[in-house]
C-alpha positions in Angstrom: 22.2 -26.3 1.0 19.8 -25.3 4.7 16.3 -24.9 4.9 14.0 -22.6 7.5 10.5 -23.0 7.5 8.5 -20.6 9.4 5.3 -21.0 9.7 2.4 -18.5 9.3 0.2 -16.4 11.4 -3.8 -18.4 10.4 -4.6 -14.7 10.4 -6.3 -13.2 6.9 -5.1 -11.9 3.5 -7.4 -8.7 5.0 -6.3 -8.9 8.6 -2.4 -8.8 7.2 -2.9 -5.6 5.2 -5.1 -4.4 8.5 -2.0 -4.3 10.5 0.7 -3.4 8.1 -1.2 -0.4 7.2 -1.9 1.1 10.9 1.3 -0.3 11.7 3.5 1.7 13.0 7.0 0.0 12.7 7.1 1.3 9.0 9.7 3.7 7.7 6.8 5.1 6.6 3.3 5.3 8.1 0.6 4.9 5.2 -2.4 5.1 8.1 -6.4 4.6 6.2 -6.1 8.4 4.8 -3.1 6.8 2.7 -4.7 4.2 1.2 -7.2 6.5 -0.6 -4.8 9.5 -1.3 -2.3 7.7 -2.9 -4.1 6.2 -5.9 -6.3 9.1 -6.0 -3.0 11.4 -6.5 -2.1 9.2 -8.5 -4.7 8.7 -10.7 -5.3 12.6 -11.3 -1.6 13.7 -11.9 -1.7 10.7 -14.6 -4.9 12.7 -16.0 -3.2 15.8 -15.6 0.1 14.7 -17.2 -2.3 13.0 -20.3 -4.7 16.1 -20.6 -1.5 18.8 -20.7 0.0 16.8 -23.7 -3.3 16.4 -25.4 -4.2 20.1 -25.2 
């Protein structure tokens, strides 16, 4: 069995997150607008479905 060690960058978690969000190498570009939009859309959809069922 072979173990491969990979050195991690000393960048902070926030810096890694910023690099991931703004990276165009992702299959789906999220961007800063997507960071806000995706959770808001999920919350709004959940509330709508719950309200529709409760009505």
